[in-house]
N, CA, C and O of each residue as an XYZ file, in Angstrom:
892
protein
N       7.327     11.827     24.569
C       6.744     13.128     24.234
C       7.828     14.160     23.967
O       7.696     14.998     23.075
N       8.925     14.092     24.763
C      10.017     15.028     24.560
C      10.643     14.842     23.181
O      11.027     15.809     22.523
N      10.739     13.575     22.754
C      11.337     13.305     21.445
C      10.468     13.880     20.344
O      10.981     14.470     19.393
N       9.141     13.713     20.461
C       8.218     14.254     19.468
C       8.361     15.766     19.384
O       8.432     16.328     18.290
N       8.404     16.430     20.545
C       8.539     17.885     20.585
C       9.834     18.327     19.927
O       9.858     19.314     19.191
N      10.919     17.591     20.194
C      12.213     17.934     19.612
C      12.193     17.801     18.098
O      12.743     18.647     17.392
N      11.558     16.735     17.591
C      11.481     16.518     16.146
C      10.702     17.639     15.476
O      11.135     18.196     14.468
N       9.525     17.968     16.059
C       8.700     19.038     15.487
C       9.453     20.354     15.536
O       9.403     21.138     14.588
N      10.157     20.601     16.644
C      10.912     21.838     16.771
C      11.973     21.959     15.707
O      12.154     23.028     15.124
N      12.682     20.867     15.447
C      13.724     20.874     14.425
C      13.139     21.158     13.051
O      13.703     21.928     12.273
N      11.992     20.526     12.754
C      11.358     20.738     11.456
C      10.856     22.173     11.313
O      10.898     22.742     10.222
N      10.378     22.759     12.417
C       9.904     24.139     12.361
C      11.046     25.104     12.047
O      10.865     26.086     11.327
N      12.228     24.808     12.600
C      13.389     25.643     12.287
C      13.699     25.577     10.795
O      13.961     26.594     10.152
N      13.664     24.342     10.254
C      13.907     24.166      8.822
C      12.834     24.853      7.996
O      13.120     25.450      6.958
N      11.585     24.762      8.468
C      10.477     25.378      7.734
C      10.659     26.881      7.638
O      10.345     27.484      6.612
N      11.168     27.488      8.706
C      11.395     28.921      8.685
C      12.408     29.309      7.635
O      12.337     30.399      7.066
N      13.361     28.412      7.371
C      14.404     28.689      6.374
C      13.912     28.441      4.954
O      14.357     29.107      4.019
N      13.000     27.489      4.784
C      12.603     27.089      3.434
C      11.221     27.591      3.021
O      10.789     27.360      1.892
N      10.519     28.286      3.942
C       9.171     28.782      3.674
C       8.220     27.644      3.302
O       7.396     27.780      2.397
N       8.346     26.535      4.004
C       7.462     25.392      3.794
C       6.577     25.206      5.023
O       6.513     26.075      5.892
N       5.903     24.072      5.084
C       5.022     23.777      6.200
C       5.345     22.416      6.788
O       5.856     21.534      6.096
N       5.047     22.252      8.060
C       5.146     20.950      8.683
C       3.803     20.256      8.486
O       2.785     20.696      9.020
N       3.808     19.185      7.728
C       2.593     18.411      7.476
C       2.655     17.160      8.344
O       3.631     16.412      8.303
N       1.603     16.941      9.129
C       1.605     15.801     10.050
C       0.377     14.922      9.833
O      -0.701     15.399      9.478
N       0.575     13.628     10.057
C      -0.511     12.655      9.946
C      -0.525     11.774     11.196
O       0.504     11.235     11.605
N      -1.692     11.642     11.784
C      -1.863     10.679     12.862
C      -2.181      9.332     12.223
O      -3.003      9.257     11.310
N      -1.538      8.273     12.694
C      -1.744      6.937     12.126
C      -2.643      6.114     13.031
O      -2.433      6.048     14.242
N      -3.637      5.494     12.437
C      -4.518      4.567     13.151
C      -4.337      3.177     12.530
O      -4.328      3.029     11.308
N      -4.195      2.168     13.384
C      -3.926      0.809     12.922
C      -5.110     -0.108     13.196
O      -5.687     -0.081     14.283
N      -5.473     -0.928     12.198
C      -6.577     -1.865     12.399
C      -6.212     -2.932     13.421
O      -7.082     -3.480     14.097
N      -4.913     -3.224     13.530
C      -4.409     -4.178     14.525
C      -3.263     -3.501     15.266
O      -2.137     -3.481     14.767
N      -3.530     -2.940     16.458
C      -2.495     -2.204     17.191
C      -1.241     -3.019     17.483
O      -0.159     -2.449     17.626
N      -1.366     -4.337     17.573
C      -0.192     -5.169     17.868
C       0.831     -5.127     16.732
O       2.005     -5.435     16.937
N       0.381     -4.747     15.538
C       1.281     -4.666     14.388
C       1.802     -3.248     14.156
O       2.459     -2.976     13.151
N       1.502     -2.350     15.094
C       1.871     -0.941     14.928
C       3.360     -0.721     14.658
O       3.688      0.060     13.764
N       4.279     -1.367     15.384
C       5.711     -1.125     15.107
C       6.089     -1.462     13.667
O       6.812     -0.704     13.019
N       5.606     -2.588     13.171
C       5.916     -2.999     11.798
C       5.222     -2.096     10.785
O       5.827     -1.680      9.797
N       3.944     -1.794     11.036
C       3.172     -1.006     10.091
C       3.620      0.453     10.050
O       3.562      1.090      8.998
N       4.064      0.982     11.184
C       4.498      2.384     11.190
C       5.744      2.573     10.331
O       5.878      3.592      9.655
N       6.651      1.608     10.351
C       7.837      1.694      9.500
C       7.475      1.527      8.027
O       8.046      2.183      7.156
N       6.518      0.641      7.764
C       6.041      0.486      6.387
C       5.371      1.775      5.919
O       5.538      2.181      4.769
N       4.610      2.421      6.810
C       3.943      3.678      6.467
C       4.960      4.763      6.154
O       4.767      5.555      5.232
N       6.042      4.798      6.922
C       7.097      5.784      6.665
C       7.714      5.558      5.287
O       7.957      6.510      4.546
N       7.964      4.299      4.951
C       8.536      3.998      3.622
C       7.547      4.364      2.512
O       7.952      4.864      1.462
N       6.259      4.120      2.736
C       5.242      4.472      1.738
C       5.230      5.978      1.489
O       5.205      6.428      0.343
N       5.247      6.745      2.566
C       5.236      8.203      2.437
C       6.495      8.683      1.713
O       6.416      9.536      0.829
N       7.638      8.144      2.081
C       8.880      8.536      1.401
C       8.818      8.177     -0.088
O       9.254      8.956     -0.936
N       8.278      7.002     -0.399
C       8.141      6.608     -1.793
C       7.233      7.540     -2.570
O       7.510      7.880     -3.721
N       6.139      7.954     -1.931
C       5.225      8.896     -2.591
C       5.925     10.222     -2.865
O       5.757     10.819     -3.928
N       6.706     10.669     -1.899
C       7.403     11.948     -2.061
C       8.466     11.869     -3.157
O       8.624     12.809     -3.937
N       9.192     10.757     -3.219
C      10.174     10.599     -4.298
C       9.477     10.601     -5.651
O       9.989     11.170     -6.616
N       8.304      9.963     -5.725
C       7.545      9.940     -6.976
C       7.079     11.342     -7.371
O       6.934     11.645     -8.555
N       6.846     12.190     -6.370
C       6.453     13.577     -6.619
C       7.668     14.476     -6.844
O       7.538     15.694     -6.970
N       8.862     13.853     -6.894
C      10.117     14.578     -7.074
C      10.385     15.535     -5.914
O      10.944     16.617     -6.093
N       9.975     15.110     -4.729
C      10.211     15.875     -3.506
C      11.241     15.136     -2.653
O      10.970     14.750     -1.516
N      12.437     14.948     -3.236
C      13.474     14.178     -2.560
C      13.871     14.795     -1.222
O      14.054     14.085     -0.233
N      14.002     16.124     -1.200
C      14.411     16.791      0.041
C      13.365     16.584      1.132
O      13.702     16.348      2.292
N      12.100     16.674      0.750
C      11.023     16.476      1.722
C      11.025     15.045      2.250
O      10.793     14.816      3.437
N      11.291     14.077      1.358
C      11.309     12.670      1.775
C      12.332     12.442      2.875
O      12.123     11.616      3.763
N      13.431     13.170      2.817
C      14.485     12.996      3.816
C      14.111     13.607      5.161
O      14.747     13.309      6.172
N      13.076     14.469      5.185
C      12.645     15.067      6.455
C      11.530     14.261      7.113
O      11.167     14.526      8.259
N      10.983     13.280      6.398
C       9.875     12.490      6.952
C      10.334     11.774      8.223
O      11.329     11.049      8.218
N       9.600     11.988      9.298
C      10.018     11.476     10.607
C       8.819     10.893     11.350
O       7.732     11.471     11.349
N       9.034      9.739     11.985
C       7.998      9.100     12.800
C       8.322      9.324     14.271
O       9.488      9.263     14.661
N       7.309      9.581     15.093
C       7.583      9.749     16.514
C       7.854      8.390     17.162
O       7.719      7.350     16.518
N       8.235      8.410     18.437
C       8.690      7.195     19.121
C       7.624      6.116     19.178
O       7.947      4.929     19.116
N       6.362      6.502     19.296
C       5.284      5.513     19.405
C       4.798      5.018     18.052
O       3.996      4.087     17.983
N       5.282      5.641     16.964
C       4.842      5.239     15.634
C       3.442      5.684     15.295
O       2.796      5.103     14.423
N       2.964      6.714     15.975
C       1.583      7.157     15.769
C       1.470      8.508     15.077
O       0.370      8.924     14.715
N       2.596      9.201     14.887
C       2.562     10.521     14.268
C       3.726     10.674     13.303
O       4.888     10.513     13.677
N       3.397     10.987     12.058
C       4.403     11.152     11.012
C       4.408     12.608     10.569
O       3.358     13.166     10.252
N       5.581     13.221     10.547
C       5.689     14.637     10.191
C       6.668     14.835      9.047
O       7.679     14.139      8.948
N       6.352     15.801      8.181
C       7.160     16.061      6.992
C       7.249     17.567      6.769
O       6.290     18.294      7.025
N       8.383     18.026      6.297
C       8.545     19.410      5.866
C       8.237     19.466      4.380
O       8.975     18.900      3.574
N       7.150     20.146      4.005
C       6.677     20.070      2.617
C       5.923     21.327      2.245
O       5.284     21.953      3.091
N       5.998     21.699      0.960
C       5.253     22.881      0.521
C       3.772     22.552      0.382
O       3.406     21.388      0.223
N       2.927     23.561      0.440
C       1.477     23.381      0.522
C       0.895     22.624     -0.661
O       0.068     21.733     -0.468
N       1.307     22.957     -1.883
C       0.742     22.295     -3.060
C       0.988     20.794     -3.045
O       0.077     20.006     -3.300
N       2.215     20.403     -2.748
C       2.520     18.981     -2.706
C       1.906     18.299     -1.497
O       1.632     17.100     -1.530
N       1.688     19.054     -0.432
C       1.039     18.492      0.755
C      -0.376     18.041      0.418
O      -0.815     16.980      0.861
N      -1.085     18.840     -0.361
C      -2.453     18.481     -0.739
C      -2.463     17.218     -1.596
O      -3.322     16.352     -1.433
N      -1.500     17.124     -2.510
C      -1.414     15.937     -3.364
C      -1.084     14.704     -2.543
O      -1.687     13.648     -2.736
N      -0.131     14.831     -1.628
C       0.252     13.700     -0.781
C      -0.915     13.243      0.079
O      -1.168     12.045      0.202
N      -1.620     14.186      0.670
C      -2.759     13.834      1.520
C      -3.825     13.088      0.728
O      -4.399     12.115      1.215
N      -4.087     13.541     -0.480
C      -5.069     12.870     -1.328
C      -4.643     11.436     -1.610
O      -5.469     10.524     -1.574
N      -3.365     11.233     -1.890
C      -2.867      9.887     -2.169
C      -2.966      8.989     -0.942
O      -3.392      7.839     -1.045
N      -2.579      9.508      0.212
C      -2.543      8.690      1.423
C      -3.935      8.360      1.964
O      -4.113      7.360      2.660
N      -4.904      9.189      1.649
C      -6.262      8.954      2.157
C      -7.181      8.288      1.131
O      -8.347      8.018      1.419
N      -6.651      8.024     -0.068
C      -7.445      7.329     -1.085
C      -7.432      5.829     -0.816
O      -6.426      5.302     -0.341
N      -8.531      5.130     -1.110
C      -8.597      3.680     -0.856
C      -7.571      2.907     -1.663
O      -7.202      3.309     -2.767
N      -7.115      1.799     -1.106
C      -6.183      0.923     -1.805
C      -6.862      0.247     -2.996
O      -6.247      0.060     -4.046
N      -8.123     -0.113     -2.828
C      -8.874     -0.815     -3.875
C      -8.146     -2.066     -4.355
O      -8.020     -2.302     -5.556
N      -7.671     -2.861     -3.403
C      -7.102     -4.175     -3.734
C      -8.252     -5.081     -4.139
O      -9.302     -5.085     -3.497
N      -8.054     -5.847     -5.204
C      -9.128     -6.730     -5.661
C      -8.573     -7.942     -6.397
O      -7.634     -7.836     -7.186
N      -9.175     -9.091     -6.121
C      -8.946    -10.279     -6.943
C     -10.102    -10.301     -7.936
O     -11.266    -10.327     -7.534
N      -9.791    -10.291     -9.221
C     -10.820    -10.154    -10.241
C     -10.866    -11.372    -11.159
O      -9.863    -12.052    -11.376
N     -12.051    -11.624    -11.686
C     -12.253    -12.722    -12.630
C     -12.535    -12.148    -14.005
O     -12.946    -10.995    -14.134
N     -12.312    -12.961    -15.040
C     -12.653    -12.529    -16.390
C     -14.167    -12.428    -16.525
O     -14.911    -13.217    -15.941
N     -14.607    -11.451    -17.298
C     -16.043    -11.209    -17.433
C     -16.355    -10.687    -18.822
O     -15.504    -10.049    -19.442
N     -17.564    -10.945    -19.332
C     -17.964    -10.384    -20.627
C     -18.031     -8.870    -20.532
O     -18.179     -8.307    -19.448
N     -17.921     -8.225    -21.671
C     -17.834     -6.764    -21.717
C     -18.977     -6.076    -20.991
O     -18.770     -5.058    -20.330
N     -20.187     -6.624    -21.108
C     -21.338     -5.957    -20.491
C     -21.388     -6.120    -18.974
O     -22.225     -5.510    -18.310
N     -20.483     -6.952    -18.418
C     -20.438     -7.135    -16.968
C     -19.103     -6.695    -16.371
O     -18.905     -6.768    -15.158
N     -18.202     -6.245    -17.218
C     -16.843     -5.913    -16.774
C     -16.794     -4.582    -16.030
O     -17.504     -3.635    -16.368
N     -15.941     -4.533    -15.012
C     -15.694     -3.305    -14.263
C     -14.480     -2.566    -14.821
O     -14.336     -1.357    -14.643
N     -13.611     -3.316    -15.498
C     -12.464     -2.730    -16.170
C     -12.034     -3.667    -17.290
O     -12.359     -4.854    -17.275
N     -11.306     -3.131    -18.254
C     -10.834     -3.927    -19.384
C      -9.325     -3.799    -19.496
O      -8.774     -2.700    -19.433
N      -8.668     -4.934    -19.663
C      -7.208     -4.969    -19.759
C      -6.815     -5.621    -21.076
O      -7.367     -6.652    -21.459
N      -5.850     -5.007    -21.769
C      -5.388     -5.549    -23.044
C      -4.862     -6.975    -22.860
O      -4.164     -7.264    -21.888
N      -5.195     -7.844    -23.780
C      -4.791     -9.252    -23.828
C      -5.523    -10.141    -22.810
O      -5.410    -11.366    -22.849
N      -6.270     -9.508    -21.906
C      -7.034    -10.298    -20.931
C      -8.529    -10.110    -21.144
O      -9.312    -11.052    -21.023
N      -8.908     -8.879    -21.462
C     -10.318     -8.579    -21.676
C     -10.968     -8.004    -20.442
O     -10.304     -7.374    -19.619
N     -12.262     -8.216    -20.307
C     -13.026     -7.650    -19.204
C     -12.751     -8.351    -17.883
O     -12.542     -9.563    -17.835
N     -12.756     -7.561    -16.806
C     -12.552     -8.090    -15.466
C     -13.605     -7.527    -14.523
O     -14.050     -6.391    -14.680
N     -13.993     -8.325    -13.552
C     -14.904     -7.840    -12.511
C     -14.465     -8.406    -11.165
O     -13.859     -9.476    -11.099
N     -14.776     -7.680    -10.093
C     -14.348     -8.073     -8.762
C     -15.004     -9.358     -8.289
O     -16.165     -9.638     -8.588
N     -14.226    -10.130     -7.540
C     -14.733    -11.396     -6.993
C     -15.325    -11.221     -5.603
O     -15.982    -12.121     -5.081
N     -15.088    -10.051     -5.005
C     -15.523     -9.826     -3.638
C     -14.373     -9.838     -2.647
O     -14.541     -9.455     -1.489
N     -13.192    -10.282     -3.102
C     -12.013    -10.266     -2.242
C     -11.345     -8.895     -2.368
O     -10.921     -8.503     -3.455
N     -11.255     -8.176     -1.255
C     -10.701     -6.824     -1.248
C      -9.660     -6.692     -0.136
O      -9.291     -7.683      0.494
N      -9.193     -5.474      0.102
C      -8.183     -5.260      1.140
C      -8.669     -5.621      2.534
O      -7.856     -5.885      3.420
N      -9.967     -5.636      2.743
C     -10.459     -6.013      4.073
C     -10.233     -7.502      4.348
O     -10.367     -7.960      5.483
N      -9.891     -8.249      3.301
C      -9.609     -9.680      3.453
C      -8.108     -9.977      3.463
O      -7.698    -11.137      3.461
N      -7.295     -8.921      3.472
C      -5.838     -9.096      3.483
C      -5.329     -9.083      4.924
O      -5.554     -8.126      5.665
N      -4.649    -10.142      5.303
C      -4.034    -10.195      6.633
C      -2.682     -9.516      6.610
O      -2.387     -8.681      7.464
N      -1.855     -9.870      5.634
C      -0.570     -9.203      5.460
C       0.043     -9.579      4.115
O      -0.329    -10.579      3.500
N       0.989     -8.756      3.674
C       1.741     -9.028      2.441
C       3.191     -9.261      2.829
O       3.770     -8.471      3.573
N       3.781    -10.342      2.329
C       5.130    -10.751      2.727
C       6.062    -10.742      1.517
O       5.759    -11.345      0.488
N       7.186    -10.061      1.647
C       8.193    -10.038      0.585
C       8.937    -11.366      0.569
O       9.404    -11.831      1.608
N       9.047    -11.976     -0.608
C       9.771    -13.238     -0.762
C      11.182    -12.988     -1.306
O      11.419    -11.964     -1.945
N      12.118    -13.907     -1.062
C      13.467    -13.767     -1.629
C      13.400    -13.822     -3.156
O      12.495    -14.446     -3.711
N      14.334    -13.185     -3.829
C      14.369    -13.233     -5.302
C      14.504    -14.666     -5.808
O      15.109    -15.508     -5.145
N      13.936    -14.940     -6.991
C      14.066    -16.275     -7.572
C      15.396    -16.375     -8.337
O      16.221    -15.463     -8.284
N      15.589    -17.485     -9.043
C      16.858    -17.730     -9.739
C      17.154    -16.668    -10.796
O      18.316    -16.400    -11.102
N      16.098    -16.062    -11.356
C      16.300    -15.042    -12.387
C      16.487    -13.648    -11.796
O      16.720    -12.684    -12.527
N      16.384    -13.544    -10.475
C      16.554    -12.246     -9.826
C      15.269    -11.480     -9.607
O      15.281    -10.405     -9.008
N      14.145    -12.024    -10.090
C      12.865    -11.341     -9.913
C      12.292    -11.655     -8.530
O      12.519    -12.728     -7.971
N      11.552    -10.697     -8.002
C      10.993    -10.838     -6.666
C       9.486    -11.013     -6.706
O       8.840    -10.706     -7.708
N       8.936    -11.508     -5.613
C       7.493    -11.706     -5.519
C       7.024    -11.381     -4.110
O       7.814    -11.282     -3.172
N       5.718    -11.219     -3.995
C       5.089    -10.919     -2.709
C       3.938    -11.896     -2.503
O       3.132    -12.116     -3.407
N       3.868    -12.472     -1.327
C       2.752    -13.351     -0.997
C       1.738    -12.559     -0.190
O       2.059    -12.029      0.874
N       0.509    -12.478     -0.695
C      -0.567    -11.795      0.008
C      -1.380    -12.847      0.748
O      -2.042    -13.684      0.134
N      -1.323    -12.794      2.074
C      -2.004    -13.780      2.913
C      -3.383    -13.247      3.296
O      -3.523    -12.090      3.692
N      -4.385    -14.094      3.176
C      -5.752    -13.680      3.460
C      -6.154    -13.958      4.908
O      -5.584    -14.826      5.570
N      -7.125    -13.220      5.377
C      -7.749    -13.475      6.671
C      -8.563    -14.768      6.557
O      -8.752    -15.266      5.447
N      -9.046    -15.321      7.662
C      -9.894    -16.523      7.567
C     -11.089    -16.332      6.628
O     -11.412    -17.226      5.845
N     -11.742    -15.173      6.705
C     -12.874    -14.904      5.807
C     -12.391    -14.823      4.363
O     -13.033    -15.352      3.456
N     -11.251    -14.155      4.154
C     -10.701    -14.049      2.810
C     -10.268    -15.393      2.266
O     -10.407    -15.656      1.071
N      -9.740    -16.251      3.137
C      -9.316    -17.590      2.716
C     -10.504    -18.409      2.226
O     -10.405    -19.115      1.223
N     -11.618    -18.316      2.930
C     -12.820    -19.046      2.523
C     -13.292    -18.568      1.152
O     -13.682    -19.374      0.307
N     -13.254    -17.244      0.934
C     -13.650    -16.690     -0.362
C     -12.673    -17.124     -1.457
O     -13.084    -17.450     -2.571
N     -11.387    -17.125     -1.135
C     -10.358    -17.504     -2.090
C     -10.524    -18.961     -2.526
O     -10.450    -19.260     -3.717
N     -10.744    -19.857     -1.586
C     -10.892    -21.272     -1.913
C     -12.111    -21.508     -2.797
O     -12.061    -22.288     -3.747
N     -13.200    -20.828     -2.475
C     -14.408    -20.952     -3.283
C     -14.171    -20.405     -4.688
O     -14.613    -20.984     -5.680
N     -13.462    -19.274     -4.749
C     -13.172    -18.645     -6.047
C     -12.323    -19.566     -6.920
O     -12.592    -19.719     -8.111
N     -11.302    -20.177     -6.331
C     -10.423    -21.068     -7.088
C     -11.176    -22.309     -7.570
O     -10.961    -22.781     -8.686
N     -12.040    -22.821     -6.735
C     -12.812    -24.011     -7.097
C     -13.715    -23.721     -8.296
O     -13.901    -24.573     -9.165
N     -14.272    -22.509     -8.334
C     -15.186    -22.143     -9.414
C     -14.459    -21.727    -10.692
O     -15.063    -21.674    -11.763
N     -13.168    -21.433    -10.580
C     -12.431    -20.902    -11.743
C     -11.191    -21.721    -12.081
O     -10.204    -21.174    -12.573
N     -11.231    -23.015    -11.826
C     -10.092    -23.886    -12.123
C      -9.728    -23.790    -13.611
O     -10.587    -23.950    -14.479
N      -8.456    -23.530    -13.892
C      -7.992    -23.406    -15.264
C      -8.222    -22.042    -15.886
O      -7.818    -21.806    -17.024
N      -8.869    -21.134    -15.149
C      -9.150    -19.798    -15.674
C      -8.163    -18.771    -15.106
O      -7.408    -19.051    -14.174
N      -8.196    -17.598    -15.689
C      -7.291    -16.529    -15.270
C      -7.941    -15.665    -14.193
O      -9.099    -15.266    -14.311
N      -7.165    -15.385    -13.135
C      -7.554    -14.411    -12.127
C      -6.559    -13.254    -12.193
O      -5.401    -13.445    -12.562
N      -7.006    -12.084    -11.841
C      -6.138    -10.902    -11.885
C      -6.098    -10.242    -10.510
O      -7.103    -10.181     -9.802
N      -4.924     -9.756    -10.152
C      -4.752     -8.972     -8.930
C      -4.633     -7.511     -9.352
O      -3.773     -7.158    -10.159
N      -5.497     -6.672     -8.804
C      -5.445     -5.253     -9.146
C      -5.352     -4.417     -7.875
O      -5.837     -4.803     -6.811
N      -4.718     -3.266     -8.021
C      -4.607     -2.292     -6.938
C      -4.873     -0.917     -7.525
O      -4.266     -0.528     -8.523
N      -5.780     -0.190     -6.903
C      -6.177      1.135     -7.388
C      -6.591      1.092     -8.859
O      -6.270      1.984     -9.645
N      -7.307      0.035     -9.198
C      -7.861     -0.144    -10.543
C      -6.792     -0.327    -11.619
O      -7.039     -0.071    -12.797
N      -5.601     -0.773    -11.208
C      -4.539     -1.077    -12.161
C      -4.131     -2.545    -12.003
O      -4.029     -3.058    -10.889
N      -3.904     -3.198    -13.126
C      -3.494     -4.593    -13.097
C      -2.089     -4.721    -12.513
O      -1.175     -4.007    -12.925
N      -1.920     -5.624    -11.558
C      -0.621     -5.878    -10.938
C      -0.068     -7.220    -11.375
O       1.117     -7.325    -11.689
N      -0.907     -8.252    -11.401
C      -0.444     -9.588    -11.729
C      -1.627    -10.458    -12.142
O      -2.775    -10.166    -11.807
N      -1.330    -11.532    -12.874
C      -2.355    -12.514    -13.231
C      -1.851    -13.909    -12.887
O      -0.647    -14.129    -12.755
N      -2.767    -14.836    -12.744
C      -2.395    -16.234    -12.541
C      -3.485    -17.115    -13.127
O      -4.652    -16.728    -13.193
N      -3.086    -18.290    -13.544
C      -4.043    -19.293    -13.996
C      -4.275    -20.250    -12.833
O      -3.326    -20.832    -12.308
N      -5.510    -20.413    -12.436
C      -5.848    -21.209    -11.259
C      -5.525    -22.681    -11.485
O      -6.015    -23.299    -12.430
N      -4.694    -23.232    -10.604
C      -4.337    -24.644    -10.661
C      -5.048    -25.429     -9.564
O      -5.684    -24.836     -8.692
N      -4.949    -26.744     -9.598
C      -5.663    -27.589     -8.631
C      -5.214    -27.395     -7.186
O      -5.963    -27.722     -6.266
N      -4.016    -26.873     -6.967
C      -3.531    -26.690     -5.598
C      -3.857    -25.326     -5.011
O      -3.717    -25.114     -3.806
N      -4.293    -24.396     -5.865
C      -4.548    -23.041     -5.389
C      -5.678    -22.979     -4.359
O      -5.627    -22.174     -3.428
N      -6.692    -23.824     -4.523
C      -7.822    -23.769     -3.597
C      -7.452    -24.293     -2.204
O      -8.227    -24.150     -1.258
N      -6.263    -24.902     -2.083
C      -5.813    -25.391     -0.777
C      -5.019    -24.332     -0.020
O      -4.645    -24.528      1.136
N      -4.771    -23.215     -0.682
C      -3.928    -22.169     -0.102
C      -4.748    -21.096      0.609
O      -5.955    -20.974      0.401
N      -4.070    -20.326      1.446
C      -4.701    -19.173      2.098
C      -4.092    -17.876      1.594
O      -4.201    -16.837      2.245
N      -3.440    -17.939      0.414
C      -2.725    -16.766     -0.080
C      -2.634    -16.781     -1.595
O      -2.924    -17.784     -2.247
N      -2.222    -15.640     -2.139
C      -1.949    -15.534     -3.565
C      -0.575    -14.912     -3.732
O      -0.210    -13.996     -2.995
N       0.182    -15.405     -4.692
C       1.519    -14.866     -4.937
C       1.486    -13.891     -6.096
O       1.034    -14.213     -7.195
N       1.973    -12.697     -5.827
C       2.081    -11.654     -6.849
C       3.532    -11.650     -7.305
O       4.422    -11.257     -6.552
N       3.769    -12.085     -8.527
C       5.138    -12.262     -9.010
C       5.466    -11.307    -10.148
O       4.609    -10.584    -10.656
N       6.746    -11.334    -10.530
C       7.167    -10.568    -11.702
C       7.819     -9.241    -11.408
O       8.203     -8.536    -12.342
N       7.966     -8.862    -10.124
C       8.642     -7.598     -9.824
C      10.106     -7.701    -10.265
O      10.766     -8.691     -9.948
N      10.625     -6.711    -10.981
C      11.988     -6.800    -11.510
C      13.076     -6.802    -10.446
O      14.180     -7.289    -10.687
N      12.768     -6.259     -9.264
C      13.776     -6.278     -8.199
C      13.088     -6.223     -6.839
O      11.883     -5.990     -6.740
N      13.882     -6.444     -5.796
C      13.343     -6.518     -4.436
C      12.774     -5.186     -3.963
O      11.817     -5.159     -3.190
N      13.362     -4.072     -4.426
C      12.885     -2.756     -3.987
C      11.447     -2.511     -4.432
O      10.631     -2.003     -3.662
N      11.140     -2.873     -5.674
C       9.775     -2.687     -6.184
C       8.813     -3.628     -5.470
O       7.694     -3.241     -5.132
N       9.249     -4.860     -5.241
C       8.410     -5.814     -4.533
C       8.149     -5.342     -3.097
O       7.032     -5.457     -2.593
N       9.186     -4.811     -2.447
C       9.019     -4.284     -1.086
C       8.035     -3.128     -1.070
O       7.198     -3.031     -0.173
N       8.135     -2.247     -2.068
C       7.215     -1.114     -2.148
C       5.774     -1.594     -2.305
O       4.857     -1.017     -1.719
N       5.574     -2.653     -3.099
C       4.231     -3.196     -3.271
C       3.724     -3.801     -1.963
O       2.580     -3.569     -1.570
N       4.575     -4.576     -1.293
C       4.175     -5.181     -0.015
C       3.812     -4.104      1.003
O       2.811     -4.221      1.711
N       4.629     -3.054      1.072
C       4.330     -1.951      1.997
C       3.002     -1.297      1.645
O       2.193     -1.007      2.527
N       2.780     -1.065      0.355
C       1.547     -0.413     -0.090
C       0.326     -1.228      0.308
O      -0.670     -0.676      0.774
N       0.403     -2.543      0.124
C      -0.726     -3.408      0.475
C      -0.933     -3.451      1.987
O      -2.064     -3.343      2.460
N       0.145     -3.606      2.743
C       0.024     -3.666      4.197
C      -0.529     -2.365      4.773
O      -1.426     -2.374      5.615
N       0.021     -1.253      4.305
C      -0.417      0.051      4.807
C      -1.828      0.369      4.314
O      -2.665      0.840      5.085
N      -2.091      0.115      3.037
C      -3.417      0.401      2.495
C      -4.515     -0.439      3.130
O      -5.673     -0.022      3.180
N      -4.151     -1.626      3.616
C      -5.137     -2.521      4.226
C      -5.342     -2.255      5.710
O      -6.417     -2.529      6.243
N      -4.320     -1.721      6.389
C      -4.377     -1.680      7.850
C      -4.052     -0.348      8.516
O      -4.114     -0.238      9.740
N      -3.704      0.668      7.721
C      -3.347      1.963      8.308
C      -4.233      3.065      7.742
O      -4.467      3.136      6.535
N      -4.718      3.918      8.630
C      -5.487      5.090      8.215
C      -4.675      6.332      8.556
O      -4.200      6.484      9.682
N      -4.519      7.220      7.576
C      -3.799      8.477      7.780
C      -4.810      9.584      8.074
O      -5.694      9.855      7.261
N      -4.678     10.214      9.225
C      -5.559     11.317      9.599
C      -4.747     12.603      9.570
O      -3.914     12.814     10.451
N      -4.966     13.480      8.572
C      -4.199     14.722      8.482
C      -4.439     15.608      9.695
O      -5.570     15.733     10.165
N      -3.382     16.218     10.196
C      -3.488     17.192     11.280
C      -3.208     18.560     10.711
O      -2.694     18.685      9.600
N      -3.545     19.590     11.470
C      -3.372     20.951     10.980
C      -1.907     21.214     10.680
O      -1.022     20.743     11.393
N      -1.659     21.968      9.621
C      -0.299     22.273      9.196
C       0.249     23.474      9.976
O      -0.488     24.401     10.313
N       1.542     23.437     10.253
C       2.222     24.553     10.895
C       2.807     25.427      9.805
O       3.984     25.301      9.464
N       1.996     26.304      9.262
C       2.423     27.108      8.118
C       3.441     28.158      8.527
O       3.406     28.690      9.637
N       4.340     28.440      7.611
C       5.374     29.449      7.826
C       5.206     30.570      6.815
O       4.776     30.317      5.690
N       5.530     31.784      7.178
C       5.420     32.907      6.232
C       6.408     32.795      5.085
O       6.439     33.660      4.209
């Protein structure tokens, strides 16, 4: 508790100098035993979001308390609202099948119509970063829960030789053609990331989006 108080105090001093606010989020984990791992992934996700918003200075102030349950950032109000919206929006992870236009939920160039198979983030157990391949590209293995594995095996059996798509937040991430061995697996490999950093960011996004809930706390506004 003393460490948390010290961190908040330090950020408040900085806030007074920069006329910003301390934005805090309480983290809730679907599996508390994974809290240490997930809290660090959540911190990286938040920092990545801030860098994408061109808030490099704010990203460097992002701090997790000792228990991994409270994340605090020094950030201006406008960007705080944008960050909160991003962190509280659903991951919308989906394994999708090809579908005719009148049944499609989304359309992707060169693939055509896609619709959800029923496999979503609630069926994700964890996402694991794999070592780079011979060409230097990285991949992530998304491991399914027992329920997700049963759905995956059934899906592969029904779509042998067909294309499946992995999407996140309604954007295409990867595709694969179902082979005879896929239905024996409990996971799907998302490949093609140009480097390990991008693959790590994807793995963090999936892990955090599947298992962490961000609860915004009141901001400590400064004049």
